[in-house]
N, C-alpha and C positions, 0 to 999 in steps of 0.2 A: 807056555812052552819057547823057548829062546829059539829065534831063529839064527842058523850061523849060514855065513857065505864067505865063498873062497876066494882070495885075490892074490896074485902076484906081486911079488917085490920089486923094486927098481934096480935091485943087485944085478951083478954078471950073472948069478945064480939062478936067477926068475924064480927063484923058493915061492911054493903055494902056501900062505897063509889061513887059516880059519879065522874070522873074526865074527864074534858073538854080537850082534846088533842090541841086546839088552843090555848089553856092558858098554856099548858105546853111548845109547841114549839115556839111559839110566831108567829109574823107574816112573811110571806114569800113575798119577793119583786121580781117580775120578770121584767126584764130588755130587751127593744127590741133593737136587734143588735146582737155585737159579745156575745156571752158566756163569763162569767166571774165566777171565782171560788170563791165565796163569801158565798157559802151557809154555815150554822153551821150543825156539824155532830151529829147524835141523841146522847144522852148519853148513857151509859153502864146502867145505873139504875137510876132514879129518885125516893126519899124517902119523902113523904109528913108525915104531924100527919093527922090521923084522923079525921073526921068532928064530931064524934059524944062523943067518949070518949078522955080522957087524955094520956093513956098508948099505944093505939095503934099506929102503923106506918100503910102506905099505901105504896107497893113497886112496882114501876112499870119497867119492863125491857124492853131494847130496843127490845128484839123480840115480846113482847106484844104492843108496840106502833108501831111496822111496819106491824104488822099483822091487825092493825085496821085503818092505815092510809089511805088504799086505799080500 
């Protein structure tokens, strides 16, 4: 099940964007047997364009992703 969080853009309208964490982080593959360190680290911050306006940016920090991930 996809986890969706709402984040405001930095534009003058402060539009609320719905961000799907699965699309941000990508698929996670789990292997059976000996653990292999192939996991990707969560980036420090992710910047996306606002879905509504052309001037705003949606900024996701690592802390925002981690607190909504679990």
